[in-house]
A tleap script that builds the chain and sets N, CA, C and O, in Angstrom:
source leaprc.protein.ff14SB
mol = sequence {
  NMET LEU ARG PHE ALA ALA ALA ALA ILE THR
  ILE TRP LEU LEU LEU ALA ALA GLY ALA ALA
  ALA ALA LYS ALA PRO VAL ASP ALA GLN LEU
  LEU LYS ARG GLY ARG ALA ILE ALA GLN ALA
  ASN CYS GLY ARG CYS HIE ALA VAL GLY ALA
  ARG GLY VAL SER ALA ASN PRO LYS SER PRO
  PRO PHE ARG ASP LEU ALA ARG LYS TYR PRO
  LEU ARG ASN LEU GLU GLU ALA LEU ALA GLU
  GLY ILE VAL VAL GLY HIE GLU GLY VAL GLU
  MET PRO GLN PHE ARG LEU SER ALA MET GLN
  ILE GLU ALA LEU LEU ALA TYR LEU GLY SER
  ILE GLN CARG
}
set mol.1.N position { -48.117 243.476 64.958 }
set mol.1.CA position { -49.124 242.827 65.220 }
set mol.1.C position { -48.982 241.391 65.908 }
set mol.1.O position { -49.602 240.896 66.849 }
set mol.2.N position { -47.922 240.885 65.088 }
set mol.2.CA position { -47.432 239.467 65.632 }
set mol.2.C position { -46.886 239.502 67.072 }
set mol.2.O position { -47.310 238.881 68.047 }
set mol.3.N position { -45.659 240.522 66.981 }
set mol.3.CA position { -45.100 241.013 68.270 }
set mol.3.C position { -46.163 241.186 69.499 }
set mol.3.O position { -46.072 240.564 70.558 }
set mol.4.N position { -46.924 241.890 69.267 }
set mol.4.CA position { -48.331 242.349 70.198 }
set mol.4.C position { -49.168 241.258 70.683 }
set mol.4.O position { -49.602 241.362 71.830 }
set mol.5.N position { -49.462 240.230 69.993 }
set mol.5.CA position { -50.021 238.933 70.236 }
set mol.5.C position { -48.850 238.409 71.036 }
set mol.5.O position { -49.071 238.250 72.236 }
set mol.6.N position { -47.796 238.151 70.641 }
set mol.6.CA position { -46.652 237.197 71.344 }
set mol.6.C position { -46.597 237.770 73.049 }
set mol.6.O position { -46.857 237.066 74.024 }
set mol.7.N position { -46.218 239.122 73.077 }
set mol.7.CA position { -46.304 239.643 73.980 }
set mol.7.C position { -47.605 239.657 74.988 }
set mol.7.O position { -47.334 239.805 76.180 }
set mol.8.N position { -48.996 239.517 74.627 }
set mol.8.CA position { -49.996 239.510 75.426 }
set mol.8.C position { -50.356 237.735 75.740 }
set mol.8.O position { -51.098 237.362 76.649 }
set mol.9.N position { -49.723 236.908 74.875 }
set mol.9.CA position { -49.622 235.699 75.166 }
set mol.9.C position { -48.520 235.143 76.532 }
set mol.9.O position { -48.573 234.288 77.415 }
set mol.10.N position { -47.580 236.163 76.088 }
set mol.10.CA position { -46.733 235.894 77.438 }
set mol.10.C position { -46.811 236.899 78.875 }
set mol.10.O position { -46.187 236.575 79.886 }
set mol.11.N position { -47.616 238.085 78.816 }
set mol.11.CA position { -48.251 238.344 79.932 }
set mol.11.C position { -48.934 237.525 80.569 }
set mol.11.O position { -48.765 237.315 81.770 }
set mol.12.N position { -50.073 236.768 79.625 }
set mol.12.CA position { -51.231 236.141 80.148 }
set mol.12.C position { -50.841 234.814 80.993 }
set mol.12.O position { -51.306 234.449 82.073 }
set mol.13.N position { -49.769 234.145 80.117 }
set mol.13.CA position { -48.677 233.113 80.909 }
set mol.13.C position { -48.504 233.392 82.129 }
set mol.13.O position { -49.022 232.652 82.964 }
set mol.14.N position { -47.721 234.546 82.554 }
set mol.14.CA position { -47.039 234.953 83.564 }
set mol.14.C position { -47.712 235.166 84.531 }
set mol.14.O position { -47.264 234.791 85.614 }
set mol.15.N position { -49.103 235.884 84.478 }
set mol.15.CA position { -50.315 236.352 85.324 }
set mol.15.C position { -50.822 234.817 85.619 }
set mol.15.O position { -50.760 234.541 86.817 }
set mol.16.N position { -51.216 233.965 84.941 }
set mol.16.CA position { -51.647 232.666 84.967 }
set mol.16.C position { -50.894 231.792 85.898 }
set mol.16.O position { -51.494 231.122 86.739 }
set mol.17.N position { -49.415 231.769 85.766 }
set mol.17.CA position { -48.519 230.902 86.624 }
set mol.17.C position { -48.455 231.707 87.819 }
set mol.17.O position { -48.013 231.149 88.823 }
set mol.18.N position { -48.853 233.047 87.911 }
set mol.18.CA position { -48.453 233.799 88.912 }
set mol.18.C position { -49.836 233.308 90.007 }
set mol.18.O position { -49.681 232.704 91.068 }
set mol.19.N position { -50.617 233.564 89.664 }
set mol.19.CA position { -51.797 233.019 90.497 }
set mol.19.C position { -51.979 231.586 90.893 }
set mol.19.O position { -52.575 231.339 91.941 }
set mol.20.N position { -51.488 230.573 90.100 }
set mol.20.CA position { -51.358 229.351 90.486 }
set mol.20.C position { -50.385 229.042 91.620 }
set mol.20.O position { -50.566 228.150 92.449 }
set mol.21.N position { -49.182 229.984 91.571 }
set mol.21.CA position { -48.157 229.917 92.763 }
set mol.21.C position { -48.609 230.609 93.866 }
set mol.21.O position { -48.135 230.262 94.948 }
set mol.22.N position { -49.564 231.675 93.846 }
set mol.22.CA position { -50.052 232.210 95.098 }
set mol.22.C position { -51.139 231.397 95.662 }
set mol.22.O position { -51.375 231.481 96.867 }
set mol.23.N position { -51.965 230.457 94.745 }
set mol.23.CA position { -52.817 229.711 95.585 }
set mol.23.C position { -52.164 228.672 96.017 }
set mol.23.O position { -52.961 228.149 96.797 }
set mol.24.N position { -51.119 227.979 96.002 }
set mol.24.CA position { -50.676 226.774 96.523 }
set mol.24.C position { -50.621 227.027 97.948 }
set mol.24.O position { -51.254 226.275 98.689 }
set mol.25.N position { -49.894 228.064 98.468 }
set mol.25.CA position { -49.762 227.946 99.866 }
set mol.25.C position { -51.076 228.107 100.674 }
set mol.25.O position { -51.172 227.810 101.865 }
set mol.26.N position { -52.188 228.662 99.827 }
set mol.26.CA position { -53.690 228.650 100.689 }
set mol.26.C position { -54.027 227.313 100.695 }
set mol.26.O position { -54.577 226.855 101.697 }
set mol.27.N position { -53.783 226.592 99.718 }
set mol.27.CA position { -54.501 225.597 99.518 }
set mol.27.C position { -53.882 224.391 100.711 }
set mol.27.O position { -54.466 223.403 101.157 }
set mol.28.N position { -52.669 224.840 100.971 }
set mol.28.CA position { -51.889 224.006 101.878 }
set mol.28.C position { -52.139 224.398 103.280 }
set mol.28.O position { -51.926 223.676 104.254 }
set mol.29.N position { -52.603 225.591 103.303 }
set mol.29.CA position { -53.004 225.995 104.675 }
set mol.29.C position { -54.545 225.625 105.006 }
set mol.29.O position { -54.838 225.479 106.193 }
set mol.30.N position { -55.271 225.510 104.287 }
set mol.30.CA position { -56.702 225.129 103.925 }
set mol.30.C position { -56.294 223.446 104.640 }
set mol.30.O position { -56.698 223.180 105.772 }
set mol.31.N position { -55.728 222.738 104.082 }
set mol.31.CA position { -55.448 221.391 104.385 }
set mol.31.C position { -55.172 220.975 105.612 }
set mol.31.O position { -55.502 219.948 106.206 }
set mol.32.N position { -54.361 222.125 106.008 }
set mol.32.CA position { -53.611 221.961 107.555 }
set mol.32.C position { -54.849 222.167 108.663 }
set mol.32.O position { -55.062 221.404 109.605 }
set mol.33.N position { -55.588 223.325 108.351 }
set mol.33.CA position { -56.790 223.618 109.216 }
set mol.33.C position { -57.904 222.191 109.238 }
set mol.33.O position { -58.291 221.664 110.281 }
set mol.34.N position { -58.233 221.806 108.044 }
set mol.34.CA position { -58.871 220.496 108.030 }
set mol.34.C position { -58.705 219.372 108.638 }
set mol.34.O position { -59.565 218.635 109.120 }
set mol.35.N position { -57.287 219.221 108.602 }
set mol.35.CA position { -56.739 217.901 109.367 }
set mol.35.C position { -56.793 218.315 110.709 }
set mol.35.O position { -57.140 217.396 111.450 }
set mol.36.N position { -56.565 219.401 111.288 }
set mol.36.CA position { -56.387 220.030 112.648 }
set mol.36.C position { -58.171 219.940 113.515 }
set mol.36.O position { -58.520 219.622 114.652 }
set mol.37.N position { -58.964 220.422 112.215 }
set mol.37.CA position { -60.439 220.065 112.733 }
set mol.37.C position { -60.710 218.596 113.113 }
set mol.37.O position { -61.260 218.134 114.113 }
set mol.38.N position { -60.126 217.940 111.949 }
set mol.38.CA position { -60.630 216.264 112.121 }
set mol.38.C position { -60.053 215.842 113.171 }
set mol.38.O position { -60.712 215.161 113.957 }
set mol.39.N position { -58.735 216.129 113.432 }
set mol.39.CA position { -58.038 215.549 114.931 }
set mol.39.C position { -58.598 215.782 116.268 }
set mol.39.O position { -58.825 215.033 117.219 }
set mol.40.N position { -58.779 217.237 116.031 }
set mol.40.CA position { -59.711 217.916 117.203 }
set mol.40.C position { -61.014 217.207 117.564 }
set mol.40.O position { -61.196 216.668 118.655 }
set mol.41.N position { -61.768 217.236 116.728 }
set mol.41.CA position { -62.940 216.617 116.762 }
set mol.41.C position { -63.239 215.207 116.868 }
set mol.41.O position { -63.961 214.715 117.736 }
set mol.42.N position { -62.572 214.499 115.821 }
set mol.42.CA position { -62.975 213.133 115.540 }
set mol.42.C position { -61.836 211.992 115.774 }
set mol.42.O position { -61.930 210.787 115.541 }
set mol.43.N position { -60.645 212.780 116.345 }
set mol.43.CA position { -59.491 211.961 116.236 }
set mol.43.C position { -59.195 210.767 117.413 }
set mol.43.O position { -58.209 210.031 117.397 }
set mol.44.N position { -60.428 210.739 118.587 }
set mol.44.CA position { -60.286 209.871 119.493 }
set mol.44.C position { -60.963 208.701 118.959 }
set mol.44.O position { -60.630 207.661 119.528 }
set mol.45.N position { -61.968 208.552 117.867 }
set mol.45.CA position { -62.207 207.590 117.256 }
set mol.45.C position { -62.167 206.831 116.142 }
set mol.45.O position { -62.326 205.621 115.983 }
set mol.46.N position { -61.821 208.125 115.040 }
set mol.46.CA position { -61.855 207.908 113.838 }
set mol.46.C position { -60.122 207.996 113.222 }
set mol.46.O position { -59.450 208.958 113.594 }
set mol.47.N position { -59.662 207.232 112.540 }
set mol.47.CA position { -58.258 207.230 111.892 }
set mol.47.C position { -58.478 208.771 111.002 }
set mol.47.O position { -59.311 208.663 110.102 }
set mol.48.N position { -58.046 209.720 111.095 }
set mol.48.CA position { -58.388 210.752 110.326 }
set mol.48.C position { -57.230 211.075 109.428 }
set mol.48.O position { -57.302 212.094 108.741 }
set mol.49.N position { -55.894 210.106 109.349 }
set mol.49.CA position { -55.022 210.478 108.360 }
set mol.49.C position { -55.420 209.405 107.070 }
set mol.49.O position { -56.384 208.660 106.894 }
set mol.50.N position { -53.982 209.755 106.123 }
set mol.50.CA position { -54.229 208.815 104.976 }
set mol.50.C position { -53.956 207.297 105.402 }
set mol.50.O position { -54.218 206.393 104.607 }
set mol.51.N position { -53.430 207.032 106.661 }
set mol.51.CA position { -53.049 205.722 106.924 }
set mol.51.C position { -53.376 205.930 108.420 }
set mol.51.O position { -53.526 206.976 109.051 }
set mol.52.N position { -53.478 204.036 108.988 }
set mol.52.CA position { -53.636 204.021 110.427 }
set mol.52.C position { -55.109 203.391 110.573 }
set mol.52.O position { -55.860 203.361 109.598 }
set mol.53.N position { -55.439 202.959 111.656 }
set mol.53.CA position { -56.796 202.288 112.286 }
set mol.53.C position { -57.401 203.048 113.083 }
set mol.53.O position { -56.729 203.558 113.980 }
set mol.54.N position { -58.676 203.314 113.005 }
set mol.54.CA position { -59.549 203.723 113.784 }
set mol.54.C position { -59.353 203.382 115.163 }
set mol.54.O position { -58.903 202.238 115.235 }
set mol.55.N position { -59.537 204.008 116.480 }
set mol.55.CA position { -59.144 203.882 117.731 }
set mol.55.C position { -60.403 202.843 118.015 }
set mol.55.O position { -60.196 201.795 118.627 }
set mol.56.N position { -61.660 203.182 117.554 }
set mol.56.CA position { -62.844 202.639 117.532 }
set mol.56.C position { -62.947 202.017 116.249 }
set mol.56.O position { -62.865 202.627 115.182 }
set mol.57.N position { -63.201 200.299 116.429 }
set mol.57.CA position { -63.053 199.771 115.010 }
set mol.57.C position { -64.586 200.017 114.609 }
set mol.57.O position { -64.845 199.420 113.564 }
set mol.58.N position { -65.423 200.557 115.012 }
set mol.58.CA position { -66.706 200.831 114.373 }
set mol.58.C position { -67.012 202.453 113.884 }
set mol.58.O position { -68.060 202.978 113.507 }
set mol.59.N position { -65.766 202.952 114.044 }
set mol.59.CA position { -65.628 204.402 113.292 }
set mol.59.C position { -64.887 203.990 112.256 }
set mol.59.O position { -63.864 203.317 112.386 }
set mol.60.N position { -65.421 204.417 111.035 }
set mol.60.CA position { -64.624 204.147 109.574 }
set mol.60.C position { -63.503 205.509 109.628 }
set mol.60.O position { -63.626 206.689 109.955 }
set mol.61.N position { -62.373 204.670 109.128 }
set mol.61.CA position { -61.488 205.498 108.488 }
set mol.61.C position { -61.634 206.743 107.559 }
set mol.61.O position { -62.064 206.577 106.418 }
set mol.62.N position { -61.297 207.961 107.997 }
set mol.62.CA position { -62.022 209.239 107.428 }
set mol.62.C position { -61.389 209.107 105.488 }
set mol.62.O position { -61.887 209.653 104.503 }
set mol.63.N position { -60.096 208.124 105.571 }
set mol.63.CA position { -59.885 208.036 104.054 }
set mol.63.C position { -60.811 206.956 103.654 }
set mol.63.O position { -60.267 206.255 102.800 }
set mol.64.N position { -61.959 206.572 103.936 }
set mol.64.CA position { -62.751 205.677 103.230 }
set mol.64.C position { -64.041 206.406 103.107 }
set mol.64.O position { -64.879 205.765 102.473 }
set mol.65.N position { -64.391 207.437 103.487 }
set mol.65.CA position { -65.612 207.995 103.692 }
set mol.65.C position { -66.292 208.254 102.368 }
set mol.65.O position { -67.500 208.049 102.247 }
set mol.66.N position { -65.594 208.671 101.435 }
set mol.66.CA position { -66.036 208.764 99.976 }
set mol.66.C position { -66.669 207.593 99.388 }
set mol.66.O position { -67.373 207.606 98.379 }
set mol.67.N position { -66.333 206.467 100.171 }
set mol.67.CA position { -66.844 205.118 99.301 }
set mol.67.C position { -68.620 204.905 100.110 }
set mol.67.O position { -69.427 204.039 99.773 }
set mol.68.N position { -68.767 205.616 100.845 }
set mol.68.CA position { -70.022 205.316 101.616 }
set mol.68.C position { -70.684 206.654 101.240 }
set mol.68.O position { -71.900 206.481 101.153 }
set mol.69.N position { -70.346 207.849 101.000 }
set mol.69.CA position { -70.893 209.001 101.033 }
set mol.69.C position { -70.276 210.065 100.033 }
set mol.69.O position { -69.084 210.306 99.842 }
set mol.70.N position { -71.164 210.523 99.563 }
set mol.70.CA position { -70.250 211.692 98.498 }
set mol.70.C position { -69.789 212.715 99.641 }
set mol.70.O position { -70.519 212.756 100.632 }
set mol.71.N position { -68.727 213.499 99.619 }
set mol.71.CA position { -68.359 214.261 100.687 }
set mol.71.C position { -69.003 215.580 100.597 }
set mol.71.O position { -68.712 216.299 101.553 }
set mol.72.N position { -69.749 216.083 99.780 }
set mol.72.CA position { -70.490 217.337 99.755 }
set mol.72.C position { -71.863 217.114 100.454 }
set mol.72.O position { -72.589 218.057 100.769 }
set mol.73.N position { -72.126 216.004 100.644 }
set mol.73.CA position { -73.626 215.587 101.514 }
set mol.73.C position { -73.249 215.927 102.741 }
set mol.73.O position { -74.142 216.335 103.483 }
set mol.74.N position { -71.962 215.856 103.229 }
set mol.74.CA position { -71.603 216.102 104.769 }
set mol.74.C position { -71.849 217.544 105.269 }
set mol.74.O position { -72.270 217.915 106.364 }
set mol.75.N position { -71.560 218.102 104.426 }
set mol.75.CA position { -71.404 219.711 104.247 }
set mol.75.C position { -72.657 220.168 105.242 }
set mol.75.O position { -72.345 220.606 106.349 }
set mol.76.N position { -73.996 220.086 104.903 }
set mol.76.CA position { -75.220 220.319 105.681 }
set mol.76.C position { -75.144 219.372 107.020 }
set mol.76.O position { -75.581 219.989 107.992 }
set mol.77.N position { -74.823 218.393 107.254 }
set mol.77.CA position { -74.511 217.806 108.576 }
set mol.77.C position { -73.839 218.192 109.591 }
set mol.77.O position { -74.132 218.141 110.786 }
set mol.78.N position { -72.488 218.765 108.825 }
set mol.78.CA position { -71.529 219.386 109.604 }
set mol.78.C position { -72.000 220.660 110.114 }
set mol.78.O position { -71.613 220.981 111.237 }
set mol.79.N position { -72.972 221.642 109.311 }
set mol.79.CA position { -73.206 222.857 109.711 }
set mol.79.C position { -74.386 222.589 110.664 }
set mol.79.O position { -74.693 223.394 111.543 }
set mol.80.N position { -75.056 221.390 110.450 }
set mol.80.CA position { -75.969 221.651 111.608 }
set mol.80.C position { -75.913 220.890 112.865 }
set mol.80.O position { -76.595 221.084 113.871 }
set mol.81.N position { -74.882 219.871 112.647 }
set mol.81.CA position { -74.345 219.312 113.921 }
set mol.81.C position { -74.668 217.883 113.505 }
set mol.81.O position { -75.790 217.508 113.167 }
set mol.82.N position { -73.451 217.032 113.567 }
set mol.82.CA position { -73.537 215.455 113.509 }
set mol.82.C position { -74.050 215.191 114.728 }
set mol.82.O position { -73.791 215.888 115.709 }
set mol.83.N position { -75.055 213.843 114.766 }
set mol.83.CA position { -75.475 213.042 115.732 }
set mol.83.C position { -75.600 211.973 115.242 }
set mol.83.O position { -76.555 211.845 114.475 }
set mol.84.N position { -74.735 210.826 115.471 }
set mol.84.CA position { -74.779 209.799 115.319 }
set mol.84.C position { -73.816 208.716 116.291 }
set mol.84.O position { -72.698 208.997 116.723 }
set mol.85.N position { -74.415 207.652 116.472 }
set mol.85.CA position { -73.461 206.418 116.876 }
set mol.85.C position { -72.710 205.481 116.388 }
set mol.85.O position { -73.050 205.220 115.234 }
set mol.86.N position { -71.684 204.749 116.826 }
set mol.86.CA position { -70.918 203.613 116.178 }
set mol.86.C position { -71.119 202.435 116.956 }
set mol.86.O position { -70.223 201.798 117.510 }
set mol.87.N position { -72.665 202.109 116.975 }
set mol.87.CA position { -72.827 200.900 117.885 }
set mol.87.C position { -72.462 200.936 119.134 }
set mol.87.O position { -71.617 200.137 119.539 }
set mol.88.N position { -73.043 201.882 119.978 }
set mol.88.CA position { -72.665 201.568 121.334 }
set mol.88.C position { -71.887 203.013 121.726 }
set mol.88.O position { -72.047 203.490 122.850 }
set mol.89.N position { -71.021 203.685 120.706 }
set mol.89.CA position { -70.265 204.944 121.219 }
set mol.89.C position { -70.832 205.822 120.333 }
set mol.89.O position { -70.908 205.715 119.109 }
set mol.90.N position { -71.234 206.722 121.066 }
set mol.90.CA position { -71.790 208.010 120.447 }
set mol.90.C position { -70.996 208.979 119.982 }
set mol.90.O position { -70.056 209.187 120.750 }
set mol.91.N position { -70.999 209.584 119.128 }
set mol.91.CA position { -70.088 210.634 118.773 }
set mol.91.C position { -70.588 211.937 119.327 }
set mol.91.O position { -71.772 212.254 119.209 }
set mol.92.N position { -69.644 212.750 119.972 }
set mol.92.CA position { -69.914 214.370 120.186 }
set mol.92.C position { -70.544 214.711 119.161 }
set mol.92.O position { -70.358 214.402 117.984 }
set mol.93.N position { -71.560 215.583 119.795 }
set mol.93.CA position { -72.405 216.787 118.737 }
set mol.93.C position { -71.105 217.875 118.585 }
set mol.93.O position { -70.248 218.002 119.460 }
set mol.94.N position { -71.121 218.501 117.531 }
set mol.94.CA position { -70.228 219.776 117.219 }
set mol.94.C position { -70.794 220.238 115.856 }
set mol.94.O position { -71.031 219.531 114.877 }
set mol.95.N position { -70.949 221.473 115.985 }
set mol.95.CA position { -71.418 222.249 114.798 }
set mol.95.C position { -69.945 223.078 114.166 }
set mol.95.O position { -69.032 223.517 114.865 }
set mol.96.N position { -70.031 223.127 112.802 }
set mol.96.CA position { -68.944 223.823 112.144 }
set mol.96.C position { -69.102 225.168 111.419 }
set mol.96.O position { -70.072 225.380 110.692 }
set mol.97.N position { -68.308 225.907 111.591 }
set mol.97.CA position { -68.525 227.396 110.642 }
set mol.97.C position { -68.312 226.855 109.043 }
set mol.97.O position { -67.909 225.798 108.558 }
set mol.98.N position { -68.789 228.118 108.494 }
set mol.98.CA position { -68.429 227.816 107.199 }
set mol.98.C position { -67.397 227.408 106.187 }
set mol.98.O position { -67.379 226.797 105.119 }
set mol.99.N position { -66.221 228.240 107.289 }
set mol.99.CA position { -64.824 228.054 106.703 }
set mol.99.C position { -64.445 226.644 107.055 }
set mol.99.O position { -64.076 225.813 106.226 }
set mol.100.N position { -64.565 226.430 108.374 }
set mol.100.CA position { -64.057 225.522 109.288 }
set mol.100.C position { -64.664 223.931 108.269 }
set mol.100.O position { -63.947 222.964 108.013 }
set mol.101.N position { -66.096 224.091 107.873 }
set mol.101.CA position { -66.414 223.020 107.010 }
set mol.101.C position { -65.570 222.744 105.298 }
set mol.101.O position { -65.205 221.668 104.825 }
set mol.102.N position { -65.468 224.077 104.709 }
set mol.102.CA position { -64.639 224.207 103.600 }
set mol.102.C position { -63.183 223.370 103.774 }
set mol.102.O position { -62.660 222.548 103.022 }
set mol.103.N position { -62.742 223.914 105.071 }
set mol.103.CA position { -61.485 223.322 105.412 }
set mol.103.C position { -61.314 221.579 105.489 }
set mol.103.O position { -60.371 220.944 105.018 }
set mol.104.N position { -62.565 220.991 106.258 }
set mol.104.CA position { -62.446 219.583 106.633 }
set mol.104.C position { -62.533 219.132 105.439 }
set mol.104.O position { -61.639 218.401 105.011 }
set mol.105.N position { -63.713 219.502 104.595 }
set mol.105.CA position { -63.925 218.794 103.158 }
set mol.105.C position { -62.779 218.937 102.430 }
set mol.105.O position { -62.348 217.961 101.816 }
set mol.106.N position { -62.217 219.978 102.394 }
set mol.106.CA position { -60.787 219.862 101.582 }
set mol.106.C position { -60.019 218.600 101.917 }
set mol.106.O position { -59.597 217.736 101.149 }
set mol.107.N position { -59.936 218.682 103.196 }
set mol.107.CA position { -58.865 217.707 103.561 }
set mol.107.C position { -59.570 216.267 103.559 }
set mol.107.O position { -58.829 215.284 103.542 }
set mol.108.N position { -60.438 216.154 103.571 }
set mol.108.CA position { -61.009 214.772 103.272 }
set mol.108.C position { -61.064 214.710 101.889 }
set mol.108.O position { -60.659 213.626 101.470 }
set mol.109.N position { -61.390 215.417 101.107 }
set mol.109.CA position { -61.213 214.903 99.749 }
set mol.109.C position { -59.316 214.631 99.354 }
set mol.109.O position { -58.865 213.814 98.551 }
set mol.110.N position { -58.786 215.291 99.938 }
set mol.110.CA position { -57.041 215.108 100.022 }
set mol.110.C position { -56.808 213.998 100.160 }
set mol.110.O position { -56.099 213.447 99.317 }
set mol.111.N position { -57.392 213.156 101.435 }
set mol.111.CA position { -57.116 211.646 101.614 }
set mol.111.C position { -57.839 210.700 101.236 }
set mol.111.O position { -57.635 209.690 101.910 }
set mol.112.N position { -58.792 210.548 100.252 }
set mol.112.CA position { -59.477 209.392 99.831 }
set mol.112.C position { -58.528 209.051 98.964 }
set mol.112.O position { -57.680 209.700 98.351 }
set mol.113.N position { -58.929 207.453 99.034 }
set mol.113.CA position { -58.233 206.426 98.154 }
set mol.113.C position { -59.366 205.911 97.460 }
set mol.113.O position { -59.224 205.022 96.620 }
savepdb mol mol.pdb
quit
């Protein structure tokens, strides 16, 4: 009985480790897609990385967004199309798919300080 329990625990640990290892590349790809979305849609005004300054001083760096808004609150606005201005510079309107929103929010969460 003790051998069976030890074998079961070993198998469970191997499966858990395999699942974690299999998930890592997916997460890296999700973050990569999120950064590309941020750069393509927002990079002309916002600093979209973990460092750097925004090209438009009125556009907050993305690494500081969670200080102003819970990131999950951006989900609906991203789906409907964000329309805001940064004191004279209008943000282009764009809508993202659910998969793009997931990637962008994952990326934003990864760079918050």
